C-alpha positions, 0 to 999 in steps of 0.5 A: 611328129611332134607328138612322138612319131607314128601312132602317137597322135590323133587326127581328131584335132585336125578333122574339123578343119577338113571336109569329109571328102577332102583330097590331098594330092602329093607328088608321086615321087615322094615316099608319101606320094599319091592322092589321099581322100577323106578323113581316113585318107588324111589319117593314113597320110599323117601316119606315113608322114610320121614314119618318114619324118622325125621332124617337119617344121613350117618355119615361115609361111607367106600367103600369096592369095586368099579366098576360096583358093589360098596359095601359100608359100611355106619354107620347111625345115625337116629331119628324115627318120631313116637317114637322119638327114636334115634339109630345108625346102619350099612348098607352094600349096594351093588350098581350096576352102568351102564352107569353112573347111579345106576340101583340097590341098595340092602341094608343089615341091621344087625338088622331089628327088632331093626330098626322096633321097633324104628320106631313103634308108642309107645303104652300106658303101661297097 
């Protein structure tokens, strides 16, 4: 997103941090929901994130647990591309690391509806 939006940046800079068989589990209610697998899946996920969000800043992170599974509480400040709406929200992530690479990410959102609503294309008022 910071590189200019969809298709402007490469996953290559992030790839070394992720295992080839990485799995990212996003809540189905989100515009980028589903399970994203492998480096190809992560590439597609980040492209979709760039289409959905104009900006997405992790403004504060607190590591609640570390080790093979890290638990991270992140405060996000984001602006949706379609609506221009800005919002702040927390994400709690369980991140599994093996052999120095991320193998699984499971983010948990407090209010997926608020996020999906902010990302929706506005409809003209009747």
